[in-house]
Steps between C-alpha positions, in 0.01 A plus 500: 500500500654834391571771752347845477718794398506630857622166633767488231631840603509393862719201414767711322830553682523803723764654274250523216302763689812696593522851353842660543498825686598807303803671639472864576605731216766658724648180643799511267592841645530343843688201363758719327486783753879516545558529126246783476667666800832491315336650191355783706849634579604592142141609420507735800844627394384587148183660627675722754807597296378469139125547467409729791764764409349518148250746643787748496471517120251783548795722590586511128178691440536741793709792606595284795569656838618258767337705773159493327520133401320317221160645572605858567736553205378687192409297191676621187408230249771431240701815572774296669539278194514804269778643715679164493489462123644851456812414701809422290656318790213250503543415133872464550442261790244308296744465209777379729264251664399353166861487380630318808200267516528402134872434540426288807236315301728442199798380704357385831196305383673239280790471744325271754367280216851447361641441850227250585569307179872490576442383856250241380764357264758454775554136594739543794275525803743663744617764253135574407400553862797727569432704185134544590582617852755755377263631233203533740703686767498853342119507513514517881733802504345845524586763243676700768750216545527443125561869432778504759658199334476665159660820625787298641545292183426758227634824651739688271761559773465198728302244298654161429364491144649837408834403654509193276397703194763763572768236555409333169531831313130544416448789740242569765125496422259725700236229558311701763551860384457489122128494403540234228722275709265546794214352294720198426585462870136537599377230264790260567460526878128432471563190290763380747264535795187346348616244245551216751175554681300529177646172377330312786158528337625370168688215667177402675319503165775287341473248782142426390595414143431136411833320449342288227496809275879520521532129439276510193687800360834329561382192316412723205859624497465831688820624666533717808416832331204347315367357825509844657340669199226245424423359849617723785397841365153394373424333833588808708342745254181553715720597795703738282181666371349552845823650639535719193148638549571579865828666401325718245251604768789626717682679221447842665583367846875558517604431857582807707776338709703379202504835321542708814795293624689505168425854379695819560492859377725425201252254347173663606396552136463121465432396858196718569205256474140512613577345839765759586285779353214400731741501794620847407154644444311324780753465781750782447260763363181379681290523181278206595236554234756507223678191630171310524410601145834360379436172679146474360627566149768234545249241624252578221762456229619174662141366505449587132828331402409193704159467332646551151783247549256245641268554203782453251617186679154346464488598135826311451350188656633526854297489820593840643448583866118512493 
């Protein structure tokens, strides 16, 4: 005799009637609470020191008076920018900034790529580790220390390099006082400081290349240079593109410390950049509205260059940064 549907349900195992409880939508926050707490520290840092001070941009549109503050100062619209664009010193600083940045880009950007490839090709483990350590070390030195080293090495009277040049009959070279030689010194010192640290990213990208690609290319008869050209460079190309886009975005952001430490009155025609011009106008002359306008102009141009370079990268088939 067949059982009724109710009796059949009653005979099913207890697990058949079990409905799993839904976890709360915020349970994962409690589970990973320590990770979120660690994330809060950099988020708080950027909010306090990067985003909150952005309210000060309004100074660029005011005849700012520190005693009246943001709300009490008179609004002048774009008058500050008109005054800025009429200043010859600003255009000179802008030209020097572009010149030094483009030279850094032309010489300093491919440098870490070449160095990373050379280090990646080394087979002696101990020599490779020692070379990497020595090449990374300059990145941790401040420009004050580096400038002191350069003055001791390249000085016309007391520098070791000029003593060697004079002894060899070539004659002394004013590396730090001649405007043209100062540009060479500026670019070379920047490459020396950053080339080892920049190579780390490319070495990390090369570590992720599938070794079977090299084996297949070797079977086809590719030698060392062909392996680099047809395997290594194409595999790290996305990394190169992303770093290039970020570099283009910072093309107007020439570091203040580097220029200020290496410059002097004899090379001011080439060493006056936007960063030092802001220091002169904002700190020394207390023209806060003008200094803020310069910074806003610099940030706007950097944003436009970043968007354009990312757009062109996507048009060329790369991923870009967003």
